[in-house]
MMTF fields as JSON, N, C-alpha, C and O atoms, coordinates in Angstrom:
{
  "mmtfVersion": "1.0.0",
  "mmtfProducer": "UNKNOWN",
  "numBonds": 475,
  "numAtoms": 476,
  "numGroups": 119,
  "numChains": 1,
  "numModels": 1,
  "chainsPerModel": [1],
  "groupsPerChain": [119],
  "chainIdList": ["A"],
  "bondAtomList": [4, 2, 8, 6, 12, 10, 16, 14, 20, 18, 24, 22, 28, 26, 32, 30, 36, 34, 40, 38, 44, 42, 48, 46, 52, 50, 56, 54, 60, 58, 64, 62, 68, 66, 72, 70, 76, 74, 80, 78, 84, 82, 88, 86, 92, 90, 96, 94, 100, 98, 104, 102, 108, 106, 112, 110, 116, 114, 120, 118, 124, 122, 128, 126, 132, 130, 136, 134, 140, 138, 144, 142, 148, 146, 152, 150, 156, 154, 160, 158, 164, 162, 168, 166, 172, 170, 176, 174, 180, 178, 184, 182, 188, 186, 192, 190, 196, 194, 200, 198, 204, 202, 208, 206, 212, 210, 216, 214, 220, 218, 224, 222, 228, 226, 232, 230, 236, 234, 240, 238, 244, 242, 248, 246, 252, 250, 256, 254, 260, 258, 264, 262, 268, 266, 272, 270, 276, 274, 280, 278, 284, 282, 288, 286, 292, 290, 296, 294, 300, 298, 304, 302, 308, 306, 312, 310, 316, 314, 320, 318, 324, 322, 328, 326, 332, 330, 336, 334, 340, 338, 344, 342, 348, 346, 352, 350, 356, 354, 360, 358, 364, 362, 368, 366, 372, 370, 376, 374, 380, 378, 384, 382, 388, 386, 392, 390, 396, 394, 400, 398, 404, 402, 408, 406, 412, 410, 416, 414, 420, 418, 424, 422, 428, 426, 432, 430, 436, 434, 440, 438, 444, 442, 448, 446, 452, 450, 456, 454, 460, 458, 464, 462, 468, 466, 472, 470],
  "bondOrderList": [1, 1, 1, 1, 1, 1, 1, 1, 1, 1, 1, 1, 1, 1, 1, 1, 1, 1, 1, 1, 1, 1, 1, 1, 1, 1, 1, 1, 1, 1, 1, 1, 1, 1, 1, 1, 1, 1, 1, 1, 1, 1, 1, 1, 1, 1, 1, 1, 1, 1, 1, 1, 1, 1, 1, 1, 1, 1, 1, 1, 1, 1, 1, 1, 1, 1, 1, 1, 1, 1, 1, 1, 1, 1, 1, 1, 1, 1, 1, 1, 1, 1, 1, 1, 1, 1, 1, 1, 1, 1, 1, 1, 1, 1, 1, 1, 1, 1, 1, 1, 1, 1, 1, 1, 1, 1, 1, 1, 1, 1, 1, 1, 1, 1, 1, 1, 1, 1],
  "groupList": [{"groupName": "MET", "atomNameList": ["N", "CA", "C", "O"], "elementList": ["N", "C", "C", "O"], "formalChargeList": [0, 0, 0, 0], "bondAtomList": [1, 0, 2, 1, 3, 2], "bondOrderList": [1, 1, 2], "singleLetterCode": "M", "chemCompType": "L-PEPTIDE LINKING"}, {"groupName": "SER", "atomNameList": ["N", "CA", "C", "O"], "elementList": ["N", "C", "C", "O"], "formalChargeList": [0, 0, 0, 0], "bondAtomList": [1, 0, 2, 1, 3, 2], "bondOrderList": [1, 1, 2], "singleLetterCode": "S", "chemCompType": "L-PEPTIDE LINKING"}, {"groupName": "LYS", "atomNameList": ["N", "CA", "C", "O"], "elementList": ["N", "C", "C", "O"], "formalChargeList": [0, 0, 0, 0], "bondAtomList": [1, 0, 2, 1, 3, 2], "bondOrderList": [1, 1, 2], "singleLetterCode": "K", "chemCompType": "L-PEPTIDE LINKING"}, {"groupName": "ILE", "atomNameList": ["N", "CA", "C", "O"], "elementList": ["N", "C", "C", "O"], "formalChargeList": [0, 0, 0, 0], "bondAtomList": [1, 0, 2, 1, 3, 2], "bondOrderList": [1, 1, 2], "singleLetterCode": "I", "chemCompType": "L-PEPTIDE LINKING"}, {"groupName": "GLN", "atomNameList": ["N", "CA", "C", "O"], "elementList": ["N", "C", "C", "O"], "formalChargeList": [0, 0, 0, 0], "bondAtomList": [1, 0, 2, 1, 3, 2], "bondOrderList": [1, 1, 2], "singleLetterCode": "Q", "chemCompType": "L-PEPTIDE LINKING"}, {"groupName": "GLU", "atomNameList": ["N", "CA", "C", "O"], "elementList": ["N", "C", "C", "O"], "formalChargeList": [0, 0, 0, 0], "bondAtomList": [1, 0, 2, 1, 3, 2], "bondOrderList": [1, 1, 2], "singleLetterCode": "E", "chemCompType": "L-PEPTIDE LINKING"}, {"groupName": "VAL", "atomNameList": ["N", "CA", "C", "O"], "elementList": ["N", "C", "C", "O"], "formalChargeList": [0, 0, 0, 0], "bondAtomList": [1, 0, 2, 1, 3, 2], "bondOrderList": [1, 1, 2], "singleLetterCode": "V", "chemCompType": "L-PEPTIDE LINKING"}, {"groupName": "ALA", "atomNameList": ["N", "CA", "C", "O"], "elementList": ["N", "C", "C", "O"], "formalChargeList": [0, 0, 0, 0], "bondAtomList": [1, 0, 2, 1, 3, 2], "bondOrderList": [1, 1, 2], "singleLetterCode": "A", "chemCompType": "L-PEPTIDE LINKING"}, {"groupName": "LEU", "atomNameList": ["N", "CA", "C", "O"], "elementList": ["N", "C", "C", "O"], "formalChargeList": [0, 0, 0, 0], "bondAtomList": [1, 0, 2, 1, 3, 2], "bondOrderList": [1, 1, 2], "singleLetterCode": "L", "chemCompType": "L-PEPTIDE LINKING"}, {"groupName": "ARG", "atomNameList": ["N", "CA", "C", "O"], "elementList": ["N", "C", "C", "O"], "formalChargeList": [0, 0, 0, 0], "bondAtomList": [1, 0, 2, 1, 3, 2], "bondOrderList": [1, 1, 2], "singleLetterCode": "R", "chemCompType": "L-PEPTIDE LINKING"}, {"groupName": "THR", "atomNameList": ["N", "CA", "C", "O"], "elementList": ["N", "C", "C", "O"], "formalChargeList": [0, 0, 0, 0], "bondAtomList": [1, 0, 2, 1, 3, 2], "bondOrderList": [1, 1, 2], "singleLetterCode": "T", "chemCompType": "L-PEPTIDE LINKING"}, {"groupName": "PRO", "atomNameList": ["N", "CA", "C", "O"], "elementList": ["N", "C", "C", "O"], "formalChargeList": [0, 0, 0, 0], "bondAtomList": [1, 0, 2, 1, 3, 2], "bondOrderList": [1, 1, 2], "singleLetterCode": "P", "chemCompType": "L-PEPTIDE LINKING"}, {"groupName": "GLY", "atomNameList": ["N", "CA", "C", "O"], "elementList": ["N", "C", "C", "O"], "formalChargeList": [0, 0, 0, 0], "bondAtomList": [1, 0, 2, 1, 3, 2], "bondOrderList": [1, 1, 2], "singleLetterCode": "G", "chemCompType": "PEPTIDE LINKING"}, {"groupName": "ASP", "atomNameList": ["N", "CA", "C", "O"], "elementList": ["N", "C", "C", "O"], "formalChargeList": [0, 0, 0, 0], "bondAtomList": [1, 0, 2, 1, 3, 2], "bondOrderList": [1, 1, 2], "singleLetterCode": "D", "chemCompType": "L-PEPTIDE LINKING"}, {"groupName": "TYR", "atomNameList": ["N", "CA", "C", "O"], "elementList": ["N", "C", "C", "O"], "formalChargeList": [0, 0, 0, 0], "bondAtomList": [1, 0, 2, 1, 3, 2], "bondOrderList": [1, 1, 2], "singleLetterCode": "Y", "chemCompType": "L-PEPTIDE LINKING"}, {"groupName": "ASN", "atomNameList": ["N", "CA", "C", "O"], "elementList": ["N", "C", "C", "O"], "formalChargeList": [0, 0, 0, 0], "bondAtomList": [1, 0, 2, 1, 3, 2], "bondOrderList": [1, 1, 2], "singleLetterCode": "N", "chemCompType": "L-PEPTIDE LINKING"}, {"groupName": "CYS", "atomNameList": ["N", "CA", "C", "O"], "elementList": ["N", "C", "C", "O"], "formalChargeList": [0, 0, 0, 0], "bondAtomList": [1, 0, 2, 1, 3, 2], "bondOrderList": [1, 1, 2], "singleLetterCode": "C", "chemCompType": "L-PEPTIDE LINKING"}, {"groupName": "PHE", "atomNameList": ["N", "CA", "C", "O"], "elementList": ["N", "C", "C", "O"], "formalChargeList": [0, 0, 0, 0], "bondAtomList": [1, 0, 2, 1, 3, 2], "bondOrderList": [1, 1, 2], "singleLetterCode": "F", "chemCompType": "L-PEPTIDE LINKING"}, {"groupName": "HIS", "atomNameList": ["N", "CA", "C", "O"], "elementList": ["N", "C", "C", "O"], "formalChargeList": [0, 0, 0, 0], "bondAtomList": [1, 0, 2, 1, 3, 2], "bondOrderList": [1, 1, 2], "singleLetterCode": "H", "chemCompType": "L-PEPTIDE LINKING"}],
  "groupTypeList": [0, 1, 2, 3, 4, 5, 0, 6, 7, 5, 8, 9, 1, 10, 11, 12, 3, 2, 12, 7, 7, 8, 3, 10, 1, 13, 12, 8, 6, 7, 7, 5, 1, 8, 13, 5, 9, 14, 9, 1, 5, 6, 6, 7, 12, 8, 10, 1, 14, 8, 8, 0, 10, 10, 15, 9, 1, 8, 9, 5, 12, 12, 8, 12, 4, 16, 10, 4, 17, 6, 8, 18, 7, 10, 18, 12, 2, 7, 6, 17, 10, 10, 8, 13, 13, 1, 14, 8, 6, 6, 8, 17, 13, 4, 17, 7, 13, 8, 10, 7, 7, 9, 9, 5, 6, 4, 12, 3, 7, 12, 9, 8, 9, 9, 7, 10, 9, 8, 7],
  "groupIdList": [1, 2, 3, 4, 5, 6, 7, 8, 9, 10, 11, 12, 13, 14, 15, 16, 17, 18, 19, 20, 21, 22, 23, 24, 25, 26, 27, 28, 29, 30, 31, 32, 33, 34, 35, 36, 37, 38, 39, 40, 41, 42, 43, 44, 45, 46, 47, 48, 49, 50, 51, 52, 53, 54, 55, 56, 57, 58, 59, 60, 61, 62, 63, 64, 65, 66, 67, 68, 69, 70, 71, 72, 73, 74, 75, 76, 77, 78, 79, 80, 81, 82, 83, 84, 85, 86, 87, 88, 89, 90, 91, 92, 93, 94, 95, 96, 97, 98, 99, 100, 101, 102, 103, 104, 105, 106, 107, 108, 109, 110, 111, 112, 113, 114, 115, 116, 117, 118, 119],
  "secStructList": [7, 7, 2, 2, 2, 2, 2, 2, 2, 2, 4, 4, 4, 1, 6, 6, 3, 3, 3, 3, 3, 3, 3, 3, 6, 6, 1, 7, 3, 3, 3, 3, 3, 3, 7, 6, 6, 7, 7, 2, 2, 2, 2, 2, 2, 2, 2, 2, 2, 2, 2, 2, 2, 2, 2, 2, 2, 2, 2, 2, 6, 6, 7, 7, 7, 7, 1, 3, 3, 3, 3, 3, 3, 6, 6, 3, 3, 3, 3, 3, 3, 3, 7, 1, 1, 3, 3, 3, 3, 3, 3, 3, 7, 6, 6, 7, 7, 2, 2, 2, 2, 2, 2, 2, 2, 2, 2, 2, 2, 2, 2, 2, 2, 2, 2, 2, 2, 2, 7],
  "xCoordList": [130.603, 129.256, 128.925, 129.747, 127.735, 127.335, 127.005, 126.758, 127.002, 126.661, 125.243, 124.987, 124.325, 122.937, 122.862, 122.181, 123.554, 123.578, 124.201, 123.728, 125.255, 125.908, 124.959, 124.934, 124.176, 123.231, 122.151, 121.785, 121.647, 120.625, 121.212, 120.568, 122.417, 123.079, 123.399, 123.417, 123.647, 123.966, 122.832, 123.082, 121.614, 120.474, 120.5, 119.965, 121.104, 121.131, 121.903, 121.752, 122.724, 123.477, 122.624, 123.059, 121.431, 120.527, 119.826, 119.306, 119.804, 119.148, 117.688, 116.933, 117.316, 115.945, 115.652, 114.634, 116.538, 116.299, 116.8, 117.955, 115.914, 116.225, 116.456, 116.897, 116.163, 116.392, 115.93, 115.139, 116.448, 116.056, 116.19, 117.029, 115.353, 115.402, 114.931, 114.116, 115.455, 115.003, 114.248, 114.821, 112.962, 112.087, 111.626, 111.178, 111.728, 111.271, 109.746, 109.089, 109.192, 107.734, 107.029, 105.838, 107.749, 107.141, 107.433, 107.181, 107.963, 108.094, 109.388, 109.437, 110.432, 111.729, 112.649, 112.573, 113.507, 114.46, 115.686, 116.384, 115.942, 117.107, 118.311, 119.446, 118.075, 119.136, 118.472, 117.332, 119.197, 118.628, 119.703, 120.806, 119.333, 120.146, 119.145, 118.692, 118.816, 117.737, 118.251, 119.182, 117.641, 117.854, 117.523, 116.709, 118.136, 117.939, 116.502, 116.14, 115.682, 114.3, 113.4, 112.262, 113.883, 113.088, 113.563, 114.763, 112.616, 112.939, 112.659, 111.582, 113.621, 113.508, 112.303, 111.675, 111.966, 110.822, 109.496, 108.543, 109.431, 108.222, 108.111, 107.028, 109.215, 109.227, 108.831, 108.046, 109.368, 109.049, 107.579, 106.937, 107.037, 105.632, 104.711, 103.736, 105.011, 104.209, 104.243, 103.211, 105.427, 105.591, 104.789, 104.032, 104.96, 104.257, 102.747, 102.055, 102.238, 100.799, 100.264, 99.289, 100.904, 100.422, 100.407, 99.428, 101.487, 101.55, 100.688, 100.15, 100.549, 99.676, 98.226, 97.537, 97.76, 96.374, 96.144, 95.087, 97.111, 96.986, 96.904, 96.046, 97.791, 97.775, 96.487, 95.96, 95.981, 94.713, 93.591, 92.792, 93.532, 92.491, 92.62, 91.618, 93.835, 94.046, 93.658, 93.041, 94.016, 93.637, 92.122, 91.575, 91.447, 89.985, 89.333, 88.248, 89.968, 89.456, 89.906, 89.555, 90.691, 91.164, 92.249, 92.407, 92.995, 94.015, 95.441, 96.371, 95.643, 96.983, 97.736, 97.132, 99.048, 99.903, 100.369, 100.481, 100.634, 101.212, 102.704, 103.409, 103.177, 104.61, 105.311, 106.493, 104.57, 105.138, 104.011, 102.938, 104.287, 103.296, 103.981, 105.057, 103.371, 103.933, 102.996, 101.798, 103.549, 102.777, 103.238, 104.424, 102.297, 102.587, 101.957, 100.749, 102.766, 102.282, 102.682, 103.424, 102.199, 102.458, 103.948, 104.418, 104.693, 106.109, 107.068, 108.244, 106.6, 107.498, 106.766, 105.542, 107.557, 107.037, 107.743, 108.852, 107.091, 107.7, 107.372, 106.26, 108.347, 108.153, 108.444, 109.522, 107.47, 107.588, 107.644, 106.692, 108.735, 108.907, 108.987, 109.773, 108.167, 108.162, 109.337, 109.536, 110.116, 111.171, 110.622, 109.401, 111.448, 110.918, 110.203, 108.989, 110.934, 110.349, 110.592, 110.658, 110.723, 110.993, 110.538, 110.055, 110.705, 110.296, 111.424, 112.058, 111.66, 112.573, 111.727, 110.795, 112.055, 111.346, 112.318, 113.416, 111.914, 112.746, 111.937, 110.831, 112.498, 111.835, 112.443, 113.664, 111.584, 111.996, 111.504, 110.547, 112.171, 111.613, 110.446, 110.242, 109.689, 108.464, 108.715, 107.804, 109.934, 110.241, 110.947, 111.263, 111.191, 111.95, 111.213, 109.985, 111.976, 111.449, 111.536, 112.607, 110.41, 110.393, 110.774, 111.393, 110.413, 110.742, 112.257, 112.789, 112.941, 114.395, 115.085, 116.139, 114.515, 115.134, 114.734, 115.289, 113.783, 113.247, 114.331, 114.331, 115.244, 116.294, 117.158, 117.464, 117.548, 118.374, 117.622, 118.171, 116.361, 115.561, 115.355, 115.523, 114.995, 114.781, 116.08, 116.075, 117.192, 118.484, 118.868, 119.294, 118.717, 119.028, 118.052, 118.454, 116.78, 115.785, 116.178, 116.092, 116.604, 117.044, 118.274, 118.348, 119.236, 120.441, 120.111, 120.691, 119.168, 118.769, 118.03, 118.207, 117.206, 116.516, 117.529, 117.389, 118.551, 119.581, 120.354, 120.61, 120.721, 121.515, 120.74, 121.306, 119.448, 118.662, 118.343, 118.121, 118.315, 118.124, 119.342, 119.222, 120.523, 121.764, 122.053, 122.772, 121.495, 121.784, 121.113, 121.255],
  "yCoordList": [82.854, 83.264, 82.747, 82.86, 82.184, 81.649, 82.777, 83.911, 82.46, 83.449, 83.973, 85.162, 83.089, 83.501, 84.477, 85.498, 84.172, 85.068, 86.415, 87.462, 86.391, 87.628, 88.498, 89.718, 87.867, 88.628, 89.277, 90.432, 88.534, 89.081, 90.246, 91.285, 90.079, 91.13, 92.354, 93.475, 92.152, 93.253, 94.279, 95.467, 93.829, 94.744, 95.781, 96.877, 95.455, 96.38, 97.661, 98.653, 97.656, 98.869, 99.88, 101.011, 99.491, 100.385, 101.307, 100.83, 102.614, 103.546, 103.169, 102.853, 103.212, 102.93, 101.485, 101.187, 100.572, 99.151, 98.812, 99.069, 98.233, 97.869, 96.377, 95.933, 95.608, 94.175, 93.455, 93.966, 92.248, 91.397, 89.951, 89.616, 89.111, 87.691, 86.861, 87.305, 85.661, 84.668, 83.61, 82.94, 83.469, 82.574, 81.465, 81.743, 80.215, 79.104, 79.089, 79.716, 78.382, 78.356, 77.729, 77.964, 76.934, 76.35, 77.171, 76.705, 78.392, 79.324, 79.259, 79.756, 78.667, 78.613, 79.706, 80.078, 80.21, 81.251, 80.58, 79.817, 80.868, 80.312, 81.237, 80.768, 82.541, 83.542, 84.826, 85.117, 85.594, 86.857, 87.841, 87.481, 89.112, 90.226, 91.277, 92.12, 91.207, 92.031, 93.001, 92.693, 94.164, 95.128, 94.433, 93.51, 94.861, 94.198, 94.222, 93.422, 95.121, 95.176, 94.119, 93.942, 93.419, 92.396, 91.004, 90.744, 90.127, 88.727, 87.88, 87.967, 87.067, 86.301, 85.37, 85.189, 84.77, 83.855, 84.601, 84.037, 85.852, 86.662, 87.043, 86.961, 87.454, 87.791, 86.568, 86.679, 85.413, 84.17, 83.814, 83.447, 83.913, 83.593, 84.536, 84.098, 85.835, 86.827, 86.566, 86.606, 86.301, 86.033, 84.816, 84.862, 83.734, 82.494, 82.703, 82.292, 83.336, 83.55, 84.464, 84.125, 85.622, 86.578, 85.993, 86.145, 85.327, 84.823, 83.581, 83.376, 82.756, 81.592, 82.046, 81.547, 82.981, 83.424, 84.269, 84.172, 85.085, 85.88, 84.975, 85.171, 83.983, 83.07, 82.262, 82.022, 81.847, 81.107, 81.983, 81.537, 83.229, 84.155, 84.442, 84.475, 84.648, 84.91, 83.71, 83.873, 82.499, 81.283, 81.148, 80.858, 81.364, 81.264, 82.302, 82.062, 83.434, 84.476, 84.319, 85.13, 83.266, 83.016, 83.971, 84.19, 84.538, 85.529, 84.99, 85.745, 83.707, 83.139, 83.405, 83.709, 83.289, 83.425, 84.869, 85.639, 85.215, 86.508, 86.485, 85.546, 87.501, 87.579, 88.587, 88.44, 89.612, 90.589, 91.224, 91.527, 91.414, 91.961, 93.119, 92.939, 94.313, 95.476, 95.858, 96.053, 95.959, 96.278, 97.632, 97.829, 98.558, 99.86, 99.868, 99.674, 100.091, 100.142, 101.487, 102.256, 101.76, 103.034, 103.29, 104.404, 102.276, 102.463, 101.819, 101.646, 101.461, 100.875, 100.281, 100.345, 99.706, 99.084, 97.748, 97.551, 96.836, 95.545, 95.157, 95.379, 94.578, 94.06, 92.563, 92.143, 91.773, 90.313, 89.913, 90.158, 89.305, 88.905, 87.389, 86.765, 86.802, 85.355, 84.934, 85.454, 83.983, 83.35, 81.986, 81.828, 81.002, 79.706, 78.989, 78.79, 78.605, 77.907, 78.676, 78.086, 79.993, 80.806, 82.233, 82.562, 83.071, 84.476, 85.362, 85.066, 86.441, 87.471, 88.53, 89.073, 88.822, 89.83, 90.973, 90.759, 92.179, 93.352, 94.325, 94.714, 94.718, 95.618, 97.008, 97.167, 98.006, 99.395, 100.237, 99.869, 101.38, 102.326, 103.05, 102.923, 103.801, 104.41, 105.525, 105.905, 106.047, 107.144, 106.684, 107.51, 105.414, 104.89, 105.111, 105.053, 105.363, 105.515, 104.158, 103.751, 103.467, 102.124, 102.155, 101.218, 103.208, 103.318, 103.36, 102.723, 104.099, 104.208, 102.889, 102.598, 102.09, 100.813, 99.645, 98.553, 99.866, 98.773, 98.034, 96.804, 98.768, 98.147, 97.191, 96.083, 97.62, 96.776, 95.519, 94.417, 95.695, 94.551, 93.564, 92.36, 94.054, 93.168, 92.489, 91.321, 93.221, 92.629, 91.482, 90.422, 91.696, 90.632, 89.479, 88.32, 89.768, 88.699, 87.814, 86.589, 88.418, 87.648, 86.803, 85.643, 87.38, 86.63, 85.492, 84.412, 85.729, 84.671, 83.55, 82.38, 83.89, 82.854, 81.915, 80.693, 82.505, 81.691, 80.86, 79.677, 81.466, 80.77, 79.635, 78.575, 79.841, 78.793, 77.646, 76.524, 77.898, 76.798, 75.893, 74.685, 76.483, 75.723, 74.993, 73.994, 75.488, 74.908, 73.578, 72.961],
  "zCoordList": [109.548, 109.208, 107.807, 106.897, 107.628, 106.331, 105.359, 105.771, 104.076, 103.049, 103.25, 103.065, 103.626, 103.842, 105.012, 104.923, 106.104, 107.266, 106.892, 107.336, 106.082, 105.647, 104.831, 104.994, 103.947, 103.124, 103.988, 103.77, 104.965, 105.861, 106.66, 106.804, 107.174, 107.954, 107.098, 107.606, 105.833, 104.916, 104.834, 104.632, 104.988, 104.926, 106.047, 105.882, 107.169, 108.313, 108.01, 108.724, 106.968, 106.626, 105.856, 105.636, 105.449, 104.727, 105.728, 106.737, 105.467, 106.397, 106.662, 105.743, 107.933, 108.338, 108.672, 109.297, 108.261, 108.533, 109.936, 110.274, 110.746, 112.123, 112.294, 113.354, 111.268, 111.372, 110.133, 109.34, 109.99, 108.877, 109.327, 110.164, 108.758, 109.107, 107.924, 107.115, 107.842, 106.874, 107.672, 108.531, 107.381, 108.127, 107.194, 106.082, 107.627, 106.805, 106.756, 107.587, 105.798, 105.643, 106.837, 107.043, 107.629, 108.832, 110.092, 111.203, 109.927, 111.039, 111.828, 112.953, 111.283, 111.974, 111.441, 110.27, 112.3, 111.915, 111.301, 111.969, 110.025, 109.335, 109.473, 109.554, 109.501, 109.668, 110.143, 109.781, 110.959, 111.439, 111.826, 112.236, 111.679, 112.133, 112.602, 111.827, 113.872, 114.423, 115.476, 116.22, 115.527, 116.59, 117.917, 117.939, 119.006, 120.31, 120.813, 121.676, 120.293, 120.771, 120.127, 120.561, 119.108, 118.432, 118.847, 118.928, 119.105, 119.426, 118.199, 117.609, 117.817, 116.577, 116.565, 115.521, 117.72, 117.739, 117.55, 117.014, 117.982, 117.781, 116.306, 115.725, 115.703, 114.28, 113.455, 112.513, 113.805, 113.078, 113.22, 112.235, 114.418, 114.643, 113.896, 113.284, 113.939, 113.227, 111.725, 111.055, 111.206, 109.776, 109.356, 108.386, 110.088, 109.762, 109.772, 108.841, 110.817, 110.941, 109.835, 109.165, 109.645, 108.65, 107.242, 106.511, 106.868, 105.504, 105.304, 104.216, 106.326, 106.209, 106.019, 105.13, 106.84, 106.738, 105.482, 104.858, 105.114, 103.896, 102.674, 101.814, 102.59, 101.446, 101.383, 100.297, 102.52, 102.54, 101.999, 101.176, 102.46, 102.0, 100.506, 99.791, 100.039, 98.616, 97.758, 96.705, 98.205, 97.474, 97.387, 96.323, 98.522, 98.545, 97.643, 97.112, 97.464, 96.582, 95.14, 94.283, 94.868, 93.517, 93.049, 91.848, 93.982, 93.635, 93.627, 93.344, 93.929, 93.928, 95.221, 96.25, 95.165, 96.338, 96.542, 95.588, 97.784, 98.142, 97.808, 98.178, 97.12, 96.829, 97.733, 98.044, 98.151, 99.082, 99.887, 99.366, 101.167, 102.094, 102.81, 103.38, 102.788, 103.46, 104.603, 104.398, 105.794, 106.991, 107.533, 107.798, 107.694, 108.285, 109.669, 109.803, 110.697, 112.076, 112.688, 112.076, 113.871, 114.53, 114.715, 114.483, 115.129, 115.457, 114.475, 114.795, 113.288, 112.309, 111.126, 111.014, 110.256, 109.043, 108.877, 109.375, 108.176, 107.888, 106.456, 105.978, 105.782, 104.433, 104.494, 104.914, 104.07, 104.035, 102.566, 101.825, 102.138, 100.748, 100.678, 101.391, 99.812, 99.65, 98.786, 97.688, 99.298, 98.518, 98.101, 98.067, 97.785, 97.365, 98.509, 98.451, 99.533, 100.687, 101.978, 103.056, 101.866, 103.041, 102.777, 101.693, 103.794, 103.703, 104.209, 105.222, 103.498, 103.967, 104.651, 104.057, 105.903, 106.68, 106.937, 107.451, 106.581, 106.811, 107.655, 107.28, 108.804, 109.746, 109.645, 109.651, 109.552, 109.375, 110.543, 111.223, 110.774, 111.741, 111.072, 109.864, 111.852, 111.335, 110.318, 109.583, 110.271, 109.366, 108.09, 107.234, 107.95, 106.814, 105.501, 105.443, 104.459, 103.108, 102.413, 101.964, 102.328, 101.736, 100.259, 99.756, 99.578, 98.156, 97.965, 97.055, 98.809, 98.702, 99.02, 98.455, 99.907, 100.313, 99.422, 99.541, 98.541, 97.707, 96.926, 96.88, 96.317, 95.496, 96.333, 95.893, 97.53, 98.386, 98.822, 98.799, 99.22, 99.673, 98.528, 98.718, 97.347, 96.203, 95.775, 95.386, 95.846, 95.482, 96.405, 95.945, 97.71, 98.672, 98.518, 98.62, 98.273, 98.08, 96.894, 96.981, 95.801, 94.635, 94.931, 94.525, 95.637, 96.004, 96.954, 96.853, 97.891, 98.821, 98.095, 98.432, 97.105, 96.324, 95.673, 95.731, 95.053, 94.397, 95.419, 95.193, 96.525, 97.542, 98.191, 98.456, 98.453, 99.122, 98.175, 98.629, 96.879, 95.922, 95.889, 95.685, 96.09, 96.04, 97.338, 97.343, 98.45, 99.774, 99.965, 101.021]
}
């Protein structure tokens, strides 16, 4: 298992996290550790679409690039964090405390930024 895959899988040990994936800016899955109910190609497509349209809207409004996007849905939550040329996607159950998991998500995001620059 690669170091990048290990870092993504490490997030699954955090309470409330149901999956994590590293998605390239063009929508490909670079690494993933997802609960069986999630399909990696669906997560990748959603990530690519949401961040592409969000960034376009922010640019047009003169607000710059999106660095983190938090989505609250009926049956769960998702945090999309922009890395250099990719996105870290972390999927939570609906009862998860995002504040409590923030440190772990930010820590892995920082480690992934360093690792992907070296790769």
